[in-house]
C-alpha positions, -999 to 999 in steps of 0.1 A, spaced: -439 99 351 -402 104 348 -392 140 345 -367 149 318 -339 173 325 -317 195 303 -280 190 294 -254 216 283 -216 216 280 -194 243 294 -161 247 275 -134 271 264 -119 278 230 -85 267 243 -62 238 234 -79 205 241 -59 175 254 -26 178 236 -2 154 255 -20 122 265 -24 91 245 -59 103 235 -47 136 220 -61 142 185 -37 139 156 -48 174 145 -45 190 179 -18 214 167 -45 230 146 -70 234 174 -73 272 168 -91 266 135 -121 255 156 -128 222 138 -122 201 169 -150 219 186 -173 217 155 -168 179 156 -177 181 193 -208 201 186 -220 176 160 -216 148 186 -236 170 211 -263 176 186 -266 139 179 -270 134 217 -297 162 218 -279 186 241 -296 219 247 -264 240 240 -227 244 239 -215 273 261 -182 289 253 -166 306 283 -142 335 280 -116 356 297 -95 383 281 -61 383 297 -30 361 304 -32 355 341 -2 361 364 -18 358 398 -2 324 405 34 331 417 32 366 402 42 355 367 25 343 335 45 310 337 18 289 354 -9 300 330 10 296 297 29 264 307 -3 247 316 -25 264 290 -49 277 318 -69 307 306 -43 313 278 -41 308 250 -78 314 245 -95 323 212 -125 347 209 -158 327 215 -180 345 190 -165 334 157 -165 298 170 -201 302 180 -209 312 144 -188 283 130 -207 258 153 -241 273 144 -234 270 107 -224 234 111 -254 223 131 -292 226 128 -307 223 163 -279 228 189 -279 261 208 -246 279 210 -238 304 238 -209 329 237 -196 348 268 -192 385 265 -185 410 292 -205 440 302 -173 456 314 -155 457 280 -181 456 252 -198 489 244 -236 481 247 -244 490 211 -216 468 198 -227 438 218 -264 443 210 -256 445 173 -232 415 175 -258 393 193 -286 403 169 -264 394 139 -252 361 155 -288 351 163 -299 357 127 -270 336 114 -278 309 139 -315 308 131 -325 317 166 -301 294 184 -277 320 198 -272 328 235 -253 354 254 -236 343 287 -237 376 307 -205 383 327 -191 414 342 -155 400 344 -136 396 375 -99 402 367 -81 435 370 -56 422 345 -84 420 320 -94 456 327 -59 468 322 -60 454 286 -88 479 279 -70 509 294 -85 507 329 -66 506 361 -88 479 375 -124 467 378 -150 484 401 -159 467 434 -178 434 431 -213 446 438 -208 478 418 -200 456 387 -235 442 391 -250 477 392 -233 485 360 -244 452 345 -281 459 354 -280 492 336 -261 476 307 -288 449 304 -315 476 303 -297 495 274 -291 464 252 -327 453 257 -340 487 246 -317 485 216 -331 451 206 -366 466 210 -357 496 189 -371 478 159 -407 466 162 -412 430 152 -431 439 120 -409 469 110 -396 451 79 -424 452 53 -406 447 20 -435 463 2 -428 464 -36 -458 486 -44 -445 514 -22 -408 505 -26 -405 503 12 -381 479 28 -387 490 65 -414 512 79 -395 541 96 -425 546 120 -416 512 135 -379 519 141 -372 541 171 -343 559 189 -339 549 225 -322 581 237 -309 562 268 -291 585 293 -282 565 325 -256 566 352 -231 546 333 -242 545 297 -256 567 269 -270 555 236 -291 571 210 -301 540 190 -317 525 171 -298 493 161 -291 491 124 -297 454 123 -331 437 116 -348 418 145 -333 383 148 -355 352 151 -354 354 190 -355 392 188 -330 391 217 -305 363 224 -312 337 250 -296 349 283 -273 328 305 -257 339 337 -238 325 366 -247 343 399 -234 328 431 -232 358 454 -265 374 467 -261 402 442 -254 378 415 -283 356 423 -306 386 423 -294 397 388 -297 362 374 -332 357 388 -343 389 371 -326 385 337 -315 349 328 -333 322 308 -307 297 322 -284 299 352 -251 282 357 -246 270 393 -220 251 412 -236 234 443 -220 214 470 -240 181 469 -277 177 463 -287 197 493 -267 228 483 -281 225 447 -316 224 460 -311 254 482 -297 274 453 -326 265 430 -352 272 456 -336 306 464 -333 317 427 -369 306 420 -382 326 450 -362 356 438 -376 352 403 -412 350 416 -406 381 438 -394 400 407 -426 391 388 -412 364 367 -425 329 362 -398 307 379 -404 279 353 -390 302 326 -356 300 343 -336 267 340 -309 259 365 -278 240 351 -256 225 378 -219 220 368 -207 184 369 -177 165 356 -187 128 352 -161 101 348 -173 71 328 -158 37 321 -168 1 314 -167 -7 351 -168 14 383 -133 2 392 -120 14 358 -137 48 363 -122 52 397 -88 43 384 -92 70 358 -99 96 385 -68 83 404 -46 87 373 -60 121 366 -53 133 402 -18 117 401 -6 137 371 26 156 380 11 190 374 -24 183 386 -23 205 417 -4 233 399 -31 234 372 -59 235 397 -42 263 417 -33 283 386 -70 282 376 -84 292 410 -57 319 413 -68 333 379 -105 334 389 -99 351 422 -66 370 416 -53 354 448 -18 339 446 -24 304 459 13 296 454 20 314 486 2 289 508 15 255 521 -3 227 503 -6 207 536 -20 235 557 -55 249 559 -61 281 541 -66 313 560 -103 316 569 -105 353 561 -95 351 524 -115 377 503 -115 387 467 -128 414 444 -127 387 417 -151 357 414 -164 354 450 -186 324 441 -155 305 428 -136 313 460 -165 303 482 -171 271 464 -134 262 464 -129 269 501 -161 249 510 -147 217 493 -172 189 495 -190 205 524 -178 180 550 -171 196 584 -136 203 597 -107 223 584 -92 213 550 -57 215 538 -51 233 504 -42 199 489 -75 184 501 -95 213 486 -77 209 453 -86 172 451 -122 177 463 -127 202 435 -126 175 409 -161 163 418 -177 196 407 -204 195 434 -216 159 428 -195 128 425 -204 110 392 -179 82 388 -188 48 373 -204 31 344 -227 50 321 -257 33 337 -245 41 372 -238 77 365 -272 81 347 -290 66 376 -272 89 401 -280 120 379 -316 110 377 -319 106 415 -301 139 422 -323 158 398 -354 143 414 -342 155 448 -331 189 435 -364 195 416 -348 203 382 -336 215 358 -304 201 343 -267 196 343 -238 214 326 -209 191 317 -176 208 326 -146 191 310 -125 213 288 -90 225 280 -62 199 284 -87 174 300 -109 173 269 -105 146 243 -125 129 216 -125 99 238 -143 118 266 -168 134 242 -177 99 229 -180 86 265 -206 113 273 -224 116 240 -225 79 230 -224 63 264 -239 85 291 -266 102 271 -281 69 257 -282 56 293 -301 88 303 -324 84 273 -333 48 281 -344 61 315 -366 88 300 -344 114 316 -333 132 284 -349 142 251 -343 119 221 -352 145 195 -355 183 191 -390 196 188 -385 233 189 -367 259 167 -350 285 190 -327 280 220 -352 298 243 -379 274 232 -356 244 237 -350 255 273 -387 260 279 -398 227 262 -400 210 297 
């Protein structure tokens, strides 16, 4: 029997394609969110699990030491807040999950717990929180800090943060709201509790002043690449975002996280692994490969890629020669997983020049280039070898157009559905249930 897999989409609330022939006529109004609402409706028609809205809270200046590269190329900035868009999408759909990124480094725990509870109620149980600790000192400086703690220490903070917010969500018992007309009682005060949390990093009295949401707590997503990150994700997440190098690397990651989950007392089947991919689809394989070539031949292709990786890692990649290998001892207090994946390229042995690494990055761990049927077949084969659980489409910002959304939602997805690889209807109510459906 063919095993179904899950599908999500990783995107940013940033300007979509604004300069190609496929740019939308209304692209100047992208900040009103309607482009992404249209996208969400296409995704729901295609039975995606969720739309995940990434976030960062700074204008990066790592590349060349100025903000020029970021603002000129619309990389990381401008970027709107993901939560209002998540609400807009939730109110415009009926089944699609919507996930917003919020940082444990900058949101007070009470504020985040209350916000998530409210959002999940508005979304009817379809809201998710992508848990990040942030990786940029420039972001920390926007909140009055000199910089971020050391990488592993950020996860220590995140673990305690996760404990606080879960206690806050549990501060109302599920049946606390009684709405008893005879006794004129809305909520039973005996079933609403302070948490009196006093930890190393956080203090909170509680309780929340919001009623329990349909999921009681949001669905949790997390991207953990480092050993510390994998351990946190295995213990906390309902779904994990991963970037593997080829099928073998993806399988190793999934097996490792599932072993960590089991060791933590969790059922590994309750955690779904979503591997980031960027398919390119056309009527013929030759046309699809021509698309990739045109994409890579754009005048600012390499600069855009390097601005992005510089922003993630806070390493100035402009200082390196494009036609020389990178120093092998590069380290970062930023996103270590992003740096490791970038420097590994496609995993082939031998030193790589910076230019080669930039171009290999376009495959996003698995080359998916061809017709809808060819790409669907390859995705099915890869998932069979990996063991599960799904893929996360990553095409956003200036590379995202309605043309591409249509190619995926009305081309690739039907090809997957014909093979029995993807659901053809929603059968559950909440996002957590959707993830655990199979």
